[in-house]
N, CA, C, O and the ligand as a Tripos MOL2 file, in Angstrom:
@<TRIPOS>MOLECULE
protein
  309   307    78     0     0
PROTEIN
NO_CHARGES

@<TRIPOS>ATOM
      1 N         106.1510   70.2570   92.9270 N.3       1 MET1
      2 CA        104.8600   70.9260   93.0730 C.3       1 MET1
      3 C         103.9420   70.0550   93.9320 C.2       1 MET1
      4 O         103.8530   68.8400   93.7490 O.2       1 MET1
      5 N         103.2610   70.7160   94.8760 N.am      2 HIS2
      6 CA        102.3540   69.9860   95.7580 C.3       2 HIS2
      7 C         100.9370   70.0130   95.2080 C.2       2 HIS2
      8 O         100.4660   71.0480   94.7360 O.2       2 HIS2
      9 N         100.2730   68.8960   95.2700 N.am      3 SER3
     10 CA         98.9020   68.8020   94.7760 C.3       3 SER3
     11 C          97.8880   69.3100   95.7900 C.2       3 SER3
     12 O          96.7720   69.6770   95.4220 O.2       3 SER3
     13 N          98.2680   69.3340   97.0690 N.am      4 PHE4
     14 CA         97.3420   69.7310   98.1180 C.3       4 PHE4
     15 C          97.9200   70.9300   98.8730 C.2       4 PHE4
     16 O          99.1260   70.9830   99.1120 O.2       4 PHE4
     17 N          97.0710   71.8910   99.2490 N.am      5 PRO5
     18 CA         97.5760   73.0370  100.0170 C.3       5 PRO5
     19 C          97.9600   72.6190  101.4270 C.2       5 PRO5
     20 O          97.4790   71.6070  101.9380 O.2       5 PRO5
     21 N          98.8250   73.4020  102.0480 N.am      6 ARG6
     22 CA         99.2210   73.1260  103.4220 C.3       6 ARG6
     23 C          98.0070   73.2970  104.3310 C.2       6 ARG6
     24 O          97.2940   74.2930  104.2020 O.2       6 ARG6
     25 N          97.7430   72.3500  105.2600 N.am      7 PRO7
     26 CA         96.5940   72.4810  106.1640 C.3       7 PRO7
     27 C          96.7080   73.7360  107.0230 C.2       7 PRO7
     28 O          97.8060   74.1370  107.4090 O.2       7 PRO7
     29 N          95.5710   74.3490  107.3170 N.am      8 GLN8
     30 CA         95.5440   75.5440  108.1740 C.3       8 GLN8
     31 C          95.5850   75.1660  109.6530 C.2       8 GLN8
     32 O          96.0280   75.9620  110.4820 O.2       8 GLN8
     33 N          95.1250   73.9490  109.9950 N.am      9 ASN9
     34 CA         95.0870   73.5240  111.3920 C.3       9 ASN9
     35 C          96.4910   73.1890  111.8740 C.2       9 ASN9
     36 O          97.2750   72.5740  111.1510 O.2       9 ASN9
     37 N          96.7960   73.5910  113.0750 N.am     10 THR10
     38 CA         98.0990   73.2790  113.6410 C.3      10 THR10
     39 C          98.1110   71.9120  114.3270 C.2      10 THR10
     40 O          99.1760   71.3310  114.5360 O.2      10 THR10
     41 N          96.9130   71.3910  114.6820 N.am     11 HIS11
     42 CA         96.8400   70.1070  115.3540 C.3      11 HIS11
     43 C          95.7510   69.2470  114.7250 C.2      11 HIS11
     44 O          94.7470   69.7540  114.2270 O.2      11 HIS11
     45 N          95.9720   67.9380  114.7590 N.am     12 LEU12
     46 CA         94.9100   67.0180  114.3660 C.3      12 LEU12
     47 C          93.8870   66.9660  115.4910 C.2      12 LEU12
     48 O          94.2280   67.0800  116.6690 O.2      12 LEU12
     49 N          92.6260   66.7920  115.1080 N.am     13 HIS13
     50 CA         91.5750   66.8440  116.1030 C.3      13 HIS13
     51 C          90.5010   65.8170  115.7700 C.2      13 HIS13
     52 O          90.0750   65.7110  114.6200 O.2      13 HIS13
     53 N          90.0680   65.0680  116.7650 N.am     14 VAL14
     54 CA         88.9950   64.0930  116.5960 C.3      14 VAL14
     55 C          87.8510   64.5020  117.5050 C.2      14 VAL14
     56 O          88.0580   64.7820  118.6850 O.2      14 VAL14
     57 N          86.6490   64.5360  116.9600 N.am     15 THR15
     58 CA         85.4790   64.8800  117.7600 C.3      15 THR15
     59 C          84.8620   63.6040  118.3120 C.2      15 THR15
     60 O          84.3380   62.8000  117.5410 O.2      15 THR15
     61 N          84.9090   63.3910  119.6350 N.am     16 PRO16
     62 CA         84.2970   62.1910  120.2190 C.3      16 PRO16
     63 C          82.7800   62.2330  120.0570 C.2      16 PRO16
     64 O          82.1570   63.2900  120.1530 O.2      16 PRO16
     65 N          82.1990   61.0550  119.8090 N.am     17 ARG17
     66 CA         80.7420   60.9370  119.7120 C.3      17 ARG17
     67 C          80.2040   60.5200  121.0820 C.2      17 ARG17
     68 O          80.5100   59.4270  121.5580 O.2      17 ARG17
     69 N          79.4100   61.3760  121.7180 N.am     18 PRO18
     70 CA         78.8460   61.0060  123.0300 C.3      18 PRO18
     71 C          77.9090   59.8090  122.8840 C.2      18 PRO18
     72 O          77.1640   59.7140  121.9090 O.2      18 PRO18
     73 N          77.9490   58.9110  123.8430 N.am     19 VAL19
     74 CA         77.0500   57.7600  123.8550 C.3      19 VAL19
     75 C          76.3740   57.6800  125.2150 C.2      19 VAL19
     76 O          76.8930   58.1820  126.2120 O.2      19 VAL19
     77 N          75.2070   57.0420  125.2410 N.am     20 ASP20
     78 CA         74.4610   56.9080  126.4820 C.3      20 ASP20
     79 C          75.1390   55.8870  127.3950 C.2      20 ASP20
     80 O          75.8380   54.9850  126.9330 O.2      20 ASP20
     81 N          74.9200   56.0470  128.6730 N.am     21 GLY21
     82 CA         75.4510   55.0840  129.6310 C.3      21 GLY21
     83 C          76.3300   55.7610  130.6590 C.2      21 GLY21
     84 O          76.7850   56.8900  130.4730 O.2      21 GLY21
     85 N          76.5600   55.0460  131.7500 N.am     22 ASP22
     86 CA         77.3950   55.5480  132.8280 C.3      22 ASP22
     87 C          78.7090   54.7790  132.8880 C.2      22 ASP22
     88 O          78.7670   53.6000  132.5390 O.2      22 ASP22
     89 N          79.7410   55.4450  133.3260 N.am     23 CYS23
     90 CA         81.0490   54.8190  133.4480 C.3      23 CYS23
     91 C          81.0260   53.7550  134.5380 C.2      23 CYS23
     92 O          80.5640   54.0290  135.6450 O.2      23 CYS23
     93 N          81.5140   52.5440  134.2540 N.am     24 PRO24
     94 CA         81.5260   51.5000  135.2850 C.3      24 PRO24
     95 C          82.5470   51.7780  136.3990 C.2      24 PRO24
     96 O          82.4780   51.1750  137.4700 O.2      24 PRO24
     97 N          83.4790   52.6780  136.1480 N.am     25 GLU25
     98 CA         84.5240   52.9560  137.1510 C.3      25 GLU25
     99 C          84.1310   54.1100  138.0730 C.2      25 GLU25
    100 O          84.1900   53.9800  139.2960 O.2      25 GLU25
    101 N          83.7290   55.2400  137.4830 N.am     26 CYS26
    102 CA         83.4670   56.4300  138.3020 C.3      26 CYS26
    103 C          82.0060   56.8400  138.3110 C.2      26 CYS26
    104 O          81.6170   57.7050  139.0960 O.2      26 CYS26
    105 N          81.1780   56.2340  137.4470 N.am     27 GLY27
    106 CA         79.7480   56.5330  137.4540 C.3      27 GLY27
    107 C          79.3410   57.7490  136.6510 C.2      27 GLY27
    108 O          78.1510   58.0490  136.5550 O.2      27 GLY27
    109 N          80.3060   58.4640  136.0650 N.am     28 ALA28
    110 CA         79.9620   59.6620  135.2940 C.3      28 ALA28
    111 C          79.2660   59.2700  133.9950 C.2      28 ALA28
    112 O          79.6040   58.2600  133.3780 O.2      28 ALA28
    113 N          78.2910   60.0800  133.5880 N.am     29 ALA29
    114 CA         77.5760   59.8380  132.3270 C.3      29 ALA29
    115 C          78.3060   60.5750  131.2120 C.2      29 ALA29
    116 O          77.7460   61.4430  130.5430 O.2      29 ALA29
    117 N          79.5750   60.2060  131.0300 N.am     30 GLU30
    118 CA         80.3960   60.9220  130.0510 C.3      30 GLU30
    119 C          81.0980   59.9560  129.1140 C.2      30 GLU30
    120 O          82.2580   60.1630  128.7590 O.2      30 GLU30
    121 N          80.3950   58.8930  128.7090 N.am     31 LEU31
    122 CA         80.9990   57.9500  127.7790 C.3      31 LEU31
    123 C          81.0070   58.5420  126.3820 C.2      31 LEU31
    124 O          80.0790   59.2500  125.9920 O.2      31 LEU31
    125 N          82.0660   58.2470  125.6270 N.am     32 ALA32
    126 CA         82.1640   58.7220  124.2470 C.3      32 ALA32
    127 C          82.9580   57.7100  123.4400 C.2      32 ALA32
    128 O          83.8050   56.9880  123.9660 O.2      32 ALA32
    129 N          82.6610   57.6790  122.1460 N.am     33 GLU33
    130 CA         83.3750   56.7980  121.2280 C.3      33 GLU33
    131 C          84.2450   57.6320  120.3110 C.2      33 GLU33
    132 O          83.8330   58.6950  119.8460 O.2      33 GLU33
    133 N          85.4390   57.1520  120.0560 N.am     34 TYR34
    134 CA         86.3210   57.8330  119.1150 C.3      34 TYR34
    135 C          87.4310   56.8750  118.7080 C.2      34 TYR34
    136 O          87.5580   55.7850  119.2650 O.2      34 TYR34
    137 N          88.2270   57.2880  117.7370 N.am     35 ARG35
    138 CA         89.2880   56.4450  117.1880 C.3      35 ARG35
    139 C          90.6340   56.9070  117.7340 C.2      35 ARG35
    140 O          90.9100   58.1050  117.7970 O.2      35 ARG35
    141 N          91.4530   55.9670  118.1210 N.am     36 VAL36
    142 CA         92.7710   56.3060  118.6370 C.3      36 VAL36
    143 C          93.8320   55.4760  117.9210 C.2      36 VAL36
    144 O          93.5710   54.3610  117.4710 O.2      36 VAL36
    145 N          95.0230   56.0390  117.8270 N.am     37 LEU37
    146 CA         96.1770   55.3140  117.2990 C.3      37 LEU37
    147 C          97.0350   54.8970  118.4750 C.2      37 LEU37
    148 O          97.5380   55.7400  119.2180 O.2      37 LEU37
    149 N          97.2010   53.5960  118.6400 N.am     38 SER38
    150 CA         97.9120   53.0830  119.8020 C.3      38 SER38
    151 C          98.7200   51.8710  119.3670 C.2      38 SER38
    152 O          98.7760   51.5400  118.1830 O.2      38 SER38
    153 N          99.3390   51.2180  120.3330 N.am     39 GLU39
    154 CA        100.0910   50.0120  120.0120 C.3      39 GLU39
    155 C          99.1610   49.0130  119.3190 C.2      39 GLU39
    156 O          98.0870   48.7030  119.8340 O.2      39 GLU39
    157 N          99.5640   48.5220  118.1770 N.am     40 GLY40
    158 CA         98.7310   47.5880  117.4320 C.3      40 GLY40
    159 C          97.9090   48.2580  116.3450 C.2      40 GLY40
    160 O          97.1550   47.5820  115.6460 O.2      40 GLY40
    161 N          98.0350   49.5810  116.1840 N.am     41 GLY41
    162 CA         97.3300   50.2720  115.1080 C.3      41 GLY41
    163 C          96.1590   51.1040  115.5980 C.2      41 GLY41
    164 O          96.1400   51.5890  116.7300 O.2      41 GLY41
    165 N          95.1800   51.2560  114.7070 N.am     42 TRP42
    166 CA         94.0120   52.0850  115.0290 C.3      42 TRP42
    167 C          92.9860   51.2670  115.7930 C.2      42 TRP42
    168 O          92.7900   50.0820  115.5250 O.2      42 TRP42
    169 N          92.3310   51.9240  116.7540 N.am     43 TRP43
    170 CA         91.3110   51.2790  117.5700 C.3      43 TRP43
    171 C          90.0940   52.1800  117.6590 C.2      43 TRP43
    172 O          90.2110   53.4010  117.7690 O.2      43 TRP43
    173 N          88.9260   51.5600  117.6110 N.am     44 GLU44
    174 CA         87.6790   52.2600  117.9160 C.3      44 GLU44
    175 C          87.4300   52.0190  119.3970 C.2      44 GLU44
    176 O          87.2610   50.8740  119.8180 O.2      44 GLU44
    177 N          87.4060   53.0850  120.1930 N.am     45 VAL45
    178 CA         87.2910   52.9190  121.6310 C.3      45 VAL45
    179 C          86.0440   53.6150  122.1590 C.2      45 VAL45
    180 O          85.5530   54.5860  121.5820 O.2      45 VAL45
    181 N          85.5550   53.0930  123.2600 N.am     46 ARG46
    182 CA         84.4950   53.7520  124.0370 C.3      46 ARG46
    183 C          85.0720   53.9510  125.4180 C.2      46 ARG46
    184 O          85.3540   52.9860  126.1290 O.2      46 ARG46
    185 N          85.2460   55.1970  125.7950 N.am     47 LYS47
    186 CA         85.9000   55.5040  127.0530 C.3      47 LYS47
    187 C          85.1270   56.5540  127.8270 C.2      47 LYS47
    188 O          84.3020   57.2840  127.2790 O.2      47 LYS47
    189 N          85.4180   56.6060  129.1140 N.am     48 CYS48
    190 CA         84.8580   57.6430  129.9780 C.3      48 CYS48
    191 C          85.6990   58.9010  129.7940 C.2      48 CYS48
    192 O          86.9260   58.8470  129.8820 O.2      48 CYS48
    193 N          85.0420   60.0390  129.5390 N.am     49 ARG49
    194 CA         85.7730   61.2840  129.3370 C.3      49 ARG49
    195 C          86.2440   61.8730  130.6630 C.2      49 ARG49
    196 O          87.1020   62.7550  130.6830 O.2      49 ARG49
    197 N          85.6870   61.3880  131.7670 N.am     50 ALA50
    198 CA         86.0570   61.9310  133.0680 C.3      50 ALA50
    199 C          87.2930   61.2290  133.6340 C.2      50 ALA50
    200 O          88.2130   61.8900  134.1140 O.2      50 ALA50
    201 N          87.3200   59.8810  133.5800 N.am     51 CYS51
    202 CA         88.4220   59.1520  134.2120 C.3      51 CYS51
    203 C          89.2190   58.3200  133.2040 C.2      51 CYS51
    204 O          90.1850   57.6590  133.5850 O.2      51 CYS51
    205 N          88.8290   58.3430  131.9170 N.am     52 LEU52
    206 CA         89.5180   57.6360  130.8280 C.3      52 LEU52
    207 C          89.4640   56.1210  130.9340 C.2      52 LEU52
    208 O          90.2590   55.4310  130.2970 O.2      52 LEU52
    209 N          88.5350   55.5880  131.7320 N.am     53 ALA53
    210 CA         88.3620   54.1340  131.7890 C.3      53 ALA53
    211 C          87.8720   53.6260  130.4390 C.2      53 ALA53
    212 O          86.9910   54.2300  129.8260 O.2      53 ALA53
    213 N          88.4420   52.5110  129.9740 N.am     54 SER54
    214 CA         88.0220   51.9140  128.7090 C.3      54 SER54
    215 C          86.8400   50.9970  128.9350 C.2      54 SER54
    216 O          86.9040   50.0970  129.7730 O.2      54 SER54
    217 N          85.7610   51.2120  128.2000 N.am     55 VAL55
    218 CA         84.5810   50.3600  128.2780 C.3      55 VAL55
    219 C          84.6070   49.3440  127.1430 C.2      55 VAL55
    220 O          84.2120   48.1920  127.3180 O.2      55 VAL55
    221 N          85.0780   49.7840  125.9760 N.am     56 GLU56
    222 CA         85.1300   48.9030  124.8110 C.3      56 GLU56
    223 C          86.3130   49.3170  123.9560 C.2      56 GLU56
    224 O          86.6590   50.4960  123.8760 O.2      56 GLU56
    225 N          86.9310   48.3250  123.3160 N.am     57 ARG57
    226 CA         88.0860   48.6030  122.4710 C.3      57 ARG57
    227 C          88.1320   47.5320  121.3900 C.2      57 ARG57
    228 O          88.3670   46.3590  121.6820 O.2      57 ARG57
    229 N          87.9080   47.9370  120.1340 N.am     58 ARG58
    230 CA         87.9230   46.9740  119.0380 C.3      58 ARG58
    231 C          88.7860   47.5110  117.9080 C.2      58 ARG58
    232 O          88.9190   48.7270  117.7660 O.2      58 ARG58
    233 N          89.3720   46.6410  117.1040 N.am     59 PRO59
    234 CA         90.2730   47.0890  116.0340 C.3      59 PRO59
    235 C          89.5600   48.0180  115.0590 C.2      59 PRO59
    236 O          88.4130   47.7760  114.6830 O.2      59 PRO59
    237 N          90.2410   49.0710  114.6560 N.am     60 GLY60
    238 CA         89.6980   50.0220  113.6870 C.3      60 GLY60
    239 C          90.2170   49.7080  112.2980 C.2      60 GLY60
    240 O          90.8500   48.6740  112.0850 O.2      60 GLY60
    241 N          89.9490   50.6060  111.3450 N.am     61 PRO61
    242 CA         90.4300   50.3970  109.9820 C.3      61 PRO61
    243 C          91.9620   50.3960  109.9580 C.2      61 PRO61
    244 O          92.5870   51.1550  110.6990 O.2      61 PRO61
    245 N          92.5700   49.5590  109.1200 N.am     62 PRO62
    246 CA         94.0360   49.4300  109.1450 C.3      62 PRO62
    247 C          94.7670   50.7270  108.8290 C.2      62 PRO62
    248 O          95.8870   50.9170  109.3010 O.2      62 PRO62
    249 N          94.1740   51.6240  108.0480 N.am     63 PHE63
    250 CA         94.8460   52.8670  107.6800 C.3      63 PHE63
    251 C          94.2160   54.0830  108.3410 C.2      63 PHE63
    252 O          94.5040   55.2070  107.9300 O.2      63 PHE63
    253 N          93.3640   53.9030  109.3520 N.am     64 GLY64
    254 CA         92.7280   55.0390  110.0130 C.3      64 GLY64
    255 C          91.7870   55.7630  109.0800 C.2      64 GLY64
    256 O          90.9520   55.1390  108.4250 O.2      64 GLY64
    257 N          91.9190   57.1040  109.0130 N.am     65 ALA65
    258 CA         91.0210   57.9080  108.1720 C.3      65 ALA65
    259 C          91.3720   57.7770  106.6940 C.2      65 ALA65
    260 O          90.5530   58.0980  105.8330 O.2      65 ALA65
    261 N          92.5660   57.3130  106.3970 N.am     66 TYR66
    262 CA         92.9950   57.1900  105.0070 C.3      66 TYR66
    263 C          92.3190   55.9910  104.3610 C.2      66 TYR66
    264 O          92.4590   54.8640  104.8370 O.2      66 TYR66
    265 N          91.5920   56.2280  103.2840 N.am     67 ALA67
    266 CA         90.9200   55.1570  102.5530 C.3      67 ALA67
    267 C          91.6070   54.9710  101.2070 C.2      67 ALA67
    268 O          91.4370   55.7990  100.3120 O.2      67 ALA67
    269 N          92.3790   53.9010  101.0460 N.am     68 PRO68
    270 CA         93.0580   53.6710   99.7740 C.3      68 PRO68
    271 C          92.0480   53.5940   98.6390 C.2      68 PRO68
    272 O          90.9850   52.9910   98.7860 O.2      68 PRO68
    273 N          92.3790   54.2040   97.5110 N.am     69 LEU69
    274 CA         91.4500   54.2450   96.3890 C.3      69 LEU69
    275 C          91.3170   52.8880   95.7110 C.2      69 LEU69
    276 O          90.2730   52.5750   95.1400 O.2      69 LEU69
    277 N          92.3710   52.0860   95.7720 N.am     70 GLY70
    278 CA         92.3980   50.8370   95.0260 C.3      70 GLY70
    279 C          91.1760   49.9590   95.1920 C.2      70 GLY70
    280 O          90.5730   49.5790   94.1890 O.2      70 GLY70
    281 N          90.7760   49.6140   96.4240 N.am     71 PRO71
    282 CA         89.6540   48.6800   96.5840 C.3      71 PRO71
    283 C          88.3260   49.2180   96.0690 C.2      71 PRO71
    284 O          87.4060   48.4420   95.8120 O.2      71 PRO71
    285 N          88.2100   50.5700   95.9090 N.am     72 THR72
    286 CA         86.9230   51.1400   95.4990 C.3      72 THR72
    287 C          86.8310   51.3400   93.9770 C.2      72 THR72
    288 O          85.7540   51.6260   93.4530 O.2      72 THR72
    289 N          87.9490   51.1920   93.2800 N.am     73 VAL73
    290 CA         87.9390   51.4090   91.8440 C.3      73 VAL73
    291 C          87.5070   50.1220   91.1520 C.2      73 VAL73
    292 O          88.1090   49.0660   91.3460 O.2      73 VAL73
    293 N          86.4610   50.2230   90.3470 N.am     74 ALA74
    294 CA         85.9660   49.0450   89.6280 C.3      74 ALA74
    295 C          86.9410   48.6710   88.5100 C.2      74 ALA74
    296 O          87.4520   49.5240   87.7840 O.2      74 ALA74
    297 N          87.1710   47.3890   88.4030 N.am     75 ALA75
    298 CA         88.0580   46.9120   87.3450 C.3      75 ALA75
    299 C          87.3680   47.0050   85.9880 C.2      75 ALA75
    300 O          86.1730   46.7400   85.8570 O.2      75 ALA75
    301 N          88.1490   47.3850   84.9870 N.am     76 ARG76
    302 CA         87.5920   47.4530   83.6340 C.3      76 ARG76
    303 C          87.5030   46.0390   83.0650 C.2      76 ARG76
    304 O          88.3720   45.1980   83.2950 O.2      76 ARG76
    305 N          86.4430   45.8090   82.3270 N.am     77 SER77
    306 CA         86.3120   44.4800   81.7010 C.3      77 SER77
    307 C          86.4140   44.5900   80.1930 C.2      77 SER77
    308 O          86.3280   43.5810   79.4930 O.2      77 SER77
    309 ZN         84.7860   57.2090  134.5020 Zn       78 ZN78
@<TRIPOS>BOND
     1     1     2 1
     2     2     3 1
     3     3     4 2
     4     3     5 am
     5     5     6 1
     6     6     7 1
     7     7     8 2
     8     7     9 am
     9     9    10 1
    10    10    11 1
    11    11    12 2
    12    11    13 am
    13    13    14 1
    14    14    15 1
    15    15    16 2
    16    15    17 am
    17    17    18 1
    18    18    19 1
    19    19    20 2
    20    19    21 am
    21    21    22 1
    22    22    23 1
    23    23    24 2
    24    23    25 am
    25    25    26 1
    26    26    27 1
    27    27    28 2
    28    27    29 am
    29    29    30 1
    30    30    31 1
    31    31    32 2
    32    31    33 am
    33    33    34 1
    34    34    35 1
    35    35    36 2
    36    35    37 am
    37    37    38 1
    38    38    39 1
    39    39    40 2
    40    39    41 am
    41    41    42 1
    42    42    43 1
    43    43    44 2
    44    43    45 am
    45    45    46 1
    46    46    47 1
    47    47    48 2
    48    47    49 am
    49    49    50 1
    50    50    51 1
    51    51    52 2
    52    51    53 am
    53    53    54 1
    54    54    55 1
    55    55    56 2
    56    55    57 am
    57    57    58 1
    58    58    59 1
    59    59    60 2
    60    59    61 am
    61    61    62 1
    62    62    63 1
    63    63    64 2
    64    63    65 am
    65    65    66 1
    66    66    67 1
    67    67    68 2
    68    67    69 am
    69    69    70 1
    70    70    71 1
    71    71    72 2
    72    71    73 am
    73    73    74 1
    74    74    75 1
    75    75    76 2
    76    75    77 am
    77    77    78 1
    78    78    79 1
    79    79    80 2
    80    79    81 am
    81    81    82 1
    82    82    83 1
    83    83    84 2
    84    83    85 am
    85    85    86 1
    86    86    87 1
    87    87    88 2
    88    87    89 am
    89    89    90 1
    90    90    91 1
    91    91    92 2
    92    91    93 am
    93    93    94 1
    94    94    95 1
    95    95    96 2
    96    95    97 am
    97    97    98 1
    98    98    99 1
    99    99   100 2
   100    99   101 am
   101   101   102 1
   102   102   103 1
   103   103   104 2
   104   103   105 am
   105   105   106 1
   106   106   107 1
   107   107   108 2
   108   107   109 am
   109   109   110 1
   110   110   111 1
   111   111   112 2
   112   111   113 am
   113   113   114 1
   114   114   115 1
   115   115   116 2
   116   115   117 am
   117   117   118 1
   118   118   119 1
   119   119   120 2
   120   119   121 am
   121   121   122 1
   122   122   123 1
   123   123   124 2
   124   123   125 am
   125   125   126 1
   126   126   127 1
   127   127   128 2
   128   127   129 am
   129   129   130 1
   130   130   131 1
   131   131   132 2
   132   131   133 am
   133   133   134 1
   134   134   135 1
   135   135   136 2
   136   135   137 am
   137   137   138 1
   138   138   139 1
   139   139   140 2
   140   139   141 am
   141   141   142 1
   142   142   143 1
   143   143   144 2
   144   143   145 am
   145   145   146 1
   146   146   147 1
   147   147   148 2
   148   147   149 am
   149   149   150 1
   150   150   151 1
   151   151   152 2
   152   151   153 am
   153   153   154 1
   154   154   155 1
   155   155   156 2
   156   155   157 am
   157   157   158 1
   158   158   159 1
   159   159   160 2
   160   159   161 am
   161   161   162 1
   162   162   163 1
   163   163   164 2
   164   163   165 am
   165   165   166 1
   166   166   167 1
   167   167   168 2
   168   167   169 am
   169   169   170 1
   170   170   171 1
   171   171   172 2
   172   171   173 am
   173   173   174 1
   174   174   175 1
   175   175   176 2
   176   175   177 am
   177   177   178 1
   178   178   179 1
   179   179   180 2
   180   179   181 am
   181   181   182 1
   182   182   183 1
   183   183   184 2
   184   183   185 am
   185   185   186 1
   186   186   187 1
   187   187   188 2
   188   187   189 am
   189   189   190 1
   190   190   191 1
   191   191   192 2
   192   191   193 am
   193   193   194 1
   194   194   195 1
   195   195   196 2
   196   195   197 am
   197   197   198 1
   198   198   199 1
   199   199   200 2
   200   199   201 am
   201   201   202 1
   202   202   203 1
   203   203   204 2
   204   203   205 am
   205   205   206 1
   206   206   207 1
   207   207   208 2
   208   207   209 am
   209   209   210 1
   210   210   211 1
   211   211   212 2
   212   211   213 am
   213   213   214 1
   214   214   215 1
   215   215   216 2
   216   215   217 am
   217   217   218 1
   218   218   219 1
   219   219   220 2
   220   219   221 am
   221   221   222 1
   222   222   223 1
   223   223   224 2
   224   223   225 am
   225   225   226 1
   226   226   227 1
   227   227   228 2
   228   227   229 am
   229   229   230 1
   230   230   231 1
   231   231   232 2
   232   231   233 am
   233   233   234 1
   234   234   235 1
   235   235   236 2
   236   235   237 am
   237   237   238 1
   238   238   239 1
   239   239   240 2
   240   239   241 am
   241   241   242 1
   242   242   243 1
   243   243   244 2
   244   243   245 am
   245   245   246 1
   246   246   247 1
   247   247   248 2
   248   247   249 am
   249   249   250 1
   250   250   251 1
   251   251   252 2
   252   251   253 am
   253   253   254 1
   254   254   255 1
   255   255   256 2
   256   255   257 am
   257   257   258 1
   258   258   259 1
   259   259   260 2
   260   259   261 am
   261   261   262 1
   262   262   263 1
   263   263   264 2
   264   263   265 am
   265   265   266 1
   266   266   267 1
   267   267   268 2
   268   267   269 am
   269   269   270 1
   270   270   271 1
   271   271   272 2
   272   271   273 am
   273   273   274 1
   274   274   275 1
   275   275   276 2
   276   275   277 am
   277   277   278 1
   278   278   279 1
   279   279   280 2
   280   279   281 am
   281   281   282 1
   282   282   283 1
   283   283   284 2
   284   283   285 am
   285   285   286 1
   286   286   287 1
   287   287   288 2
   288   287   289 am
   289   289   290 1
   290   290   291 1
   291   291   292 2
   292   291   293 am
   293   293   294 1
   294   294   295 1
   295   295   296 2
   296   295   297 am
   297   297   298 1
   298   298   299 1
   299   299   300 2
   300   299   301 am
   301   301   302 1
   302   302   303 1
   303   303   304 2
   304   303   305 am
   305   305   306 1
   306   306   307 1
   307   307   308 2
@<TRIPOS>SUBSTRUCTURE
     1 MET1         2 RESIDUE 1 A MET
     2 HIS2         6 RESIDUE 1 A HIS
     3 SER3        10 RESIDUE 1 A SER
     4 PHE4        14 RESIDUE 1 A PHE
     5 PRO5        18 RESIDUE 1 A PRO
     6 ARG6        22 RESIDUE 1 A ARG
     7 PRO7        26 RESIDUE 1 A PRO
     8 GLN8        30 RESIDUE 1 A GLN
     9 ASN9        34 RESIDUE 1 A ASN
    10 THR10       38 RESIDUE 1 A THR
    11 HIS11       42 RESIDUE 1 A HIS
    12 LEU12       46 RESIDUE 1 A LEU
    13 HIS13       50 RESIDUE 1 A HIS
    14 VAL14       54 RESIDUE 1 A VAL
    15 THR15       58 RESIDUE 1 A THR
    16 PRO16       62 RESIDUE 1 A PRO
    17 ARG17       66 RESIDUE 1 A ARG
    18 PRO18       70 RESIDUE 1 A PRO
    19 VAL19       74 RESIDUE 1 A VAL
    20 ASP20       78 RESIDUE 1 A ASP
    21 GLY21       82 RESIDUE 1 A GLY
    22 ASP22       86 RESIDUE 1 A ASP
    23 CYS23       90 RESIDUE 1 A CYS
    24 PRO24       94 RESIDUE 1 A PRO
    25 GLU25       98 RESIDUE 1 A GLU
    26 CYS26      102 RESIDUE 1 A CYS
    27 GLY27      106 RESIDUE 1 A GLY
    28 ALA28      110 RESIDUE 1 A ALA
    29 ALA29      114 RESIDUE 1 A ALA
    30 GLU30      118 RESIDUE 1 A GLU
    31 LEU31      122 RESIDUE 1 A LEU
    32 ALA32      126 RESIDUE 1 A ALA
    33 GLU33      130 RESIDUE 1 A GLU
    34 TYR34      134 RESIDUE 1 A TYR
    35 ARG35      138 RESIDUE 1 A ARG
    36 VAL36      142 RESIDUE 1 A VAL
    37 LEU37      146 RESIDUE 1 A LEU
    38 SER38      150 RESIDUE 1 A SER
    39 GLU39      154 RESIDUE 1 A GLU
    40 GLY40      158 RESIDUE 1 A GLY
    41 GLY41      162 RESIDUE 1 A GLY
    42 TRP42      166 RESIDUE 1 A TRP
    43 TRP43      170 RESIDUE 1 A TRP
    44 GLU44      174 RESIDUE 1 A GLU
    45 VAL45      178 RESIDUE 1 A VAL
    46 ARG46      182 RESIDUE 1 A ARG
    47 LYS47      186 RESIDUE 1 A LYS
    48 CYS48      190 RESIDUE 1 A CYS
    49 ARG49      194 RESIDUE 1 A ARG
    50 ALA50      198 RESIDUE 1 A ALA
    51 CYS51      202 RESIDUE 1 A CYS
    52 LEU52      206 RESIDUE 1 A LEU
    53 ALA53      210 RESIDUE 1 A ALA
    54 SER54      214 RESIDUE 1 A SER
    55 VAL55      218 RESIDUE 1 A VAL
    56 GLU56      222 RESIDUE 1 A GLU
    57 ARG57      226 RESIDUE 1 A ARG
    58 ARG58      230 RESIDUE 1 A ARG
    59 PRO59      234 RESIDUE 1 A PRO
    60 GLY60      238 RESIDUE 1 A GLY
    61 PRO61      242 RESIDUE 1 A PRO
    62 PRO62      246 RESIDUE 1 A PRO
    63 PHE63      250 RESIDUE 1 A PHE
    64 GLY64      254 RESIDUE 1 A GLY
    65 ALA65      258 RESIDUE 1 A ALA
    66 TYR66      262 RESIDUE 1 A TYR
    67 ALA67      266 RESIDUE 1 A ALA
    68 PRO68      270 RESIDUE 1 A PRO
    69 LEU69      274 RESIDUE 1 A LEU
    70 GLY70      278 RESIDUE 1 A GLY
    71 PRO71      282 RESIDUE 1 A PRO
    72 THR72      286 RESIDUE 1 A THR
    73 VAL73      290 RESIDUE 1 A VAL
    74 ALA74      294 RESIDUE 1 A ALA
    75 ALA75      298 RESIDUE 1 A ALA
    76 ARG76      302 RESIDUE 1 A ARG
    77 SER77      306 RESIDUE 1 A SER
    78 ZN78       309 GROUP 0 **** ****
C-alpha cells in the first residue's frame, strides 16, 4: 500500500527566481536563480536565461528539496 498518491505532473519543474542585473556575457537583463542537480550534487545557481552563462554557483542542500525529518525532531528528555 502506498502512503502517497501518484503525482499528477508528468515532469518535475523548478520556477527560477528573477534577479536584478545584467548578464556579463551577453548583456541581457535575464538573470535568475534556481537549484540544479549536477556533478557534485545540488547547486544554487545564478545564470543568464538567454545564454546560460553562470554568474554564481554555490553548493545547495545535500538532499535538494528533500528535508530529512531527523534533524528537526526534538529529542525527548
Ligand atoms: Zn547572457
